[in-house]
N, C-alpha and C positions, 0 to 999 in steps of 0.2 A: 889432352882436353879434359878438364876437371869436371866432367858431368857425373852426377851421382844418382843412383837408384836407392830409395829408402825402403827398407823392409818394415812393414807395419802390420798390426793386428792386435787382437785382444791379448791379455797375458796368458801364458801357458798354451799357446797354439803351436809352438815349435819354431818361432822366429830365430832365437839365438842358436838353436841346434842347427838350423839351416845355414845361418851366417857362419858358424864354425866350419861347416863343410865347404863353404865357398872361400873362406879366407884363412890365412895363416894366423890372423889375429884371433884370439880365443876369448869370446864373450862368456861370462859366467852362465851356465845353464842349470837352473835350480827349479824345484817344483814348488814355487810360490810366486805370486805376482810381484812385479817391479824389481826383479833381480837385475834388470838392465836399466840403469838410471841415466848414465851418460851415453850418448850415441857412440857405438864402436864403428870405426871406419876401416874397411878392408879394401886393398887394391887387388883386383881380381884379374888373372890372366884369362884372356878370351881364347878358347880352343878354336883352332882353324886348320883344317886338314890341308888347305892350300899352302899355308906356310911350310908345313912339313914336306909337301911335294916339291916346292921350290928349293928347299934346303937340300933335298936329295939330289937335285940336278946340279946345283952350284957348289955343294960341299963347302959352305963358308966357315970362317973362323968363329963367327957369332950368329946366333939366331935369336931375334928379339920379337916376341909377340906383342900384340896390343893389349891394353888393359882398360878396365872401367872401375869406378869406385862404388862400393856397396856400403850403405849405412844401416846398422842395426838400431832401430829406434824403440825405446821402451814401450811396453804395452799400454794402449789406450783403454780407457774405461768409459762407461756411460757418464755423461756430465763433464767430459774433458774440455768441451768448448766453454764451460763456465769455470774451469780451473780445477776440476776434480782429478785426483790421482796425478798431481803435478802436470795437469793437462796443458796449461799454457806453454810450458817448456817443451813438451812433446810435440805440440802443434807447430811451434817455432822450428823445431828440428825437421819436421816434414816440409815446411815452407821452403827450407833451404835446399831441398832436393829437386831434381828435374823430372823424376818419374817415380811411381809407387809400385812396389811389389807387395800385394796384400795377401798375407798368409791366413788361410782358414783351416781350422781343425776339422778334419774329416775322418777321424778314427775314434774308436771306443777304447778306453783304458781306465779302469777304476782306480789305478794307482796314481794317475795324473789328474789333479783337481781342475775343474773348469770354473772360471770366475763367476759364471751365472748358473752353475749347478748341473748343467746338462749340455750334451753335444748337439748343436744346431748351427751349422755354418751359415745358413741364409740369415738367421737372426743376428749372428755375429757380424756378418757383412753389413747389415742394415744399421747396427749400432755404430760402427765406424763411419759409414756413409753419413749418418745423421749428424754426428759430431763435427765432421769436416764441413758438411753443408751449413750447419749453424754458424760456424766460424766464418765461412765465406759470406753468408748472409749479413753478418755483422760488418764485414769489410765493405760489401757492396752498398749497404745502407749508409754507412759513414761517407763514402765517396759520393753517393747520390745527393746527400745533403749539401755537399760542397759545390757541386756543379749545377744544381737545379736553377739557382738564381742567375748564374752566368748564362745558362742556356736560354732562359726566359728573356734575358736582356739582349739576345741576338748573337752571342758569341758562337761562331760556327763550330769551333773545336769542342767547346763545352756541350753544344747541342748533339754532336756526334757521340761524345762520351755518354751523355744522358740516355740516348737511344740504346746503346749497347748495354749499359748498366741496367736499364729497365728490362731488357730481355733476360739478362742473368738473374735479376731479382725475381722475375716471373717464374723461372725454372726452379730456383732455390726454395721459394715459398711453397712450391708444389712437391717438395721432397726429391727433386731431381738434381743431379750434379751439373756443374758448370760446363763440363765437357760435352753434355748433350745439346748445348745451344749451338745451332749452326750459324756460324759467322765466317766471313772470308778471312784469309790469312793476314791481309793488311789490317783489318779491324782487330784481329787477335793480337798482332804485334803492337798495335796502337794502345791496347789495354794491358800489355804484358806486365806493367809495373804493379798491377793489382796482385799478381802472383797468387791467384786463387788455388786453394788446395785441391778442389775437385775438378780443376781444369787440367791437371797433370795427367799424362797417360798412365794407365794402370794395367798391371798383369796380376791376375788372380792365381795364387798357388794353393792347390788343395793338398794339404799334408795328410797322407793316408798311411795305413799300416802296410807291412810288406806284401801281404797277399793281394792287396788292391793296387800295387804299384804299376801293374801292366794295364789293367782294364778299368780302374777306378771302382766306385761303389755307389750306393744309393745317395750318400751325402754329396758326392761329386755331381751326380745327375741333377740333384736339387739346385746346386750352385750354377750349373750350366744353364738350367732353365731360368734362374733368377737374373742372369746377366745377358740373356738372349738379345735384348734390345740395346745393350751397351756396346760401345766401340772398344772392346777389351778382349784380351786373350786369356786362356785358361791353361794351366799346366798341372799335371798330377805328379807329385813327388812324395816319396816316402823318406822323410828327413832322418828318422832314426836309422833306417837302412843305409842311407847315404853316409851317415856318420860312421857306421861299421866299415863301409867301403873305403872311406877316407883314411881309416887306420891301417889299411893294407899298403905296404911299401912297394911291392912289385906290381908292375903293369899287368903281368900275366895273371896274378892272383885276383886283381880287380876285375879283369875280363871274365875269368871263370865264375866269380861271384855273380856278376851281372847275368851271365848265361844261365846260371842255376835258377835265378828268379824270373827268367824270361825276358830280360831287357838287353837290347843291343848297345845301349849307350846310357851313361849315368844321368840321373835327373839333374844333377848339378851342371853338367855340360849343357844340357838343353836349356836350363834356367839362365845360365850366363849368356848364351846366344840370344835368348828371348829378351833379356834385359838390354843387351846391346842394340837390338832392333827397336825396342821400346823407346830408347833414347834417340832414335832416328839417325843412328851412326852406321857408317860403312867403312870399308878398309881398302887402301891401295898398298902396293908393295914396292920396295926397292930391293934388288938382289944382285949379288956378285960374289966373287971369291972371298972378300973380306966380311961381308955381312948380308944376311937375308932378314928383312925387317918388315913388320906390318905397321902401317900408320893409320890412325883413326881420323876421320873427317866427318862433318855433318853432311847428310844427303843433300845433293844439289850444289855442292861446293865447286867453284871453278878452279882451273889449273893454277893460276897465280896464288890463290889463297891456300890451296893444297900444298904448294911448294913452300909457303910460309910456315907450315906446320913443322917442316924440317929445320928451317932457319929463316928469320925475317929478311935476310939479305936475298934469299932465293925469290921471295915475293917482290921485294923492292926493285930488283934488277931483272925480273923475269923476261926472257926472250921467247922461249917456246918449250914445249914438253914433247919428249919422245914417249909414245905409249904402245905397249904390247899387251894384247889381250891374254888373260891367264890361260885360256884353252890353247891358244897358239903356242905359248911358251912351253907348256907341258907336252904338247904333241910333237913339237919340233925339237925340243930338248936343249936349247941354248939361245942366248941373245944373237950370236952370230948366225945361227940357222934361221932365226926370225928375220934378220936383216937381209940375208941372201934371198929369202922367199918373199921379200917385200911386205912383211907383216908388221912393220913398225910405222905407226901413224905419227905424223908431225902435226901437233895441235897448238893453237894460239891461246890468247887470253880469255876467249869466250867458251873454251871447251869445258863442259861439265864432266867432272871425273866420275867414272863408273866403278861400282863395287868390283874388286878383283883386278883392276888395272895395275900393270907393272909400269912404273914411271921412271923417267930420267929427265931431270930439269936442266935447261941451259939458262944461265943468267950472267949478268955483268953489272958490277957496282963500282 
């Protein structure tokens, strides 16, 4: 599934450093604005201990994790919505992503310049928010102009569009993001072609120094307060420290490094899983002696569509799915043991796949 998270923020907040930690692709990391001009795309492996556990049971020839795409987008600046700092191009790159990872500088370092001269993550957040909101306002007003006459003339679809657009417009002129507008899922899908920038789910990443990696700092506290009323998550990551960890080749070395600074898990692993969740993705597994594999699907997917992720023939000729719950598989230790214990569920076309399901599909074409 080619869903993407875009990393955004002001110049010099640590976006490219973070991206380099996440991906084998190496974006230029330099101490001046706009060192990232073209968006870098990295395919990121999603860490999942369940895959490791299943592989230990079945000892397969291949183990294949699931992945997501992360896009490093060049730094936005004030005035981007009007084309400042190559703004139109950057905003177009954001529009093409499905969710936003908003990196905020929450560390002091006199050797790294700040585009606005001082460290203030709440101000930085508001600059980005304002630019995205202004672009969305332009989009909404353009569409309103097109549907208003049709709505007045009695076109029911246009009237529905006009009502939803008016609600978006009211929020945006008040300096609020489109995601704050409460509308039902059907209406949101109905207006999905608008592709509003501020309607995308967002994860705020506070980039801190090493000593703040565990507990955060005053900058993080200020951001947490600023986003209190938003439907958004916050992660604390020390990008420079993560870059040092990424340079270590041995797992044991990385583990010891993390222990020394008081972390049980790297910020990168936490960030990847948070991004996966942000995209509303879940995982089911197939496993056996040949291959143990994680498959990505959108939350709420039914069994035939989940089967189609493996191959379109599986969906086209879907008969039924055999489902083992992950906890049962791990506790009993094999498919045969699960079968003998009556722990294999037989599910039809209406079954909604659950995160962690171990699936076997029967089909005929």
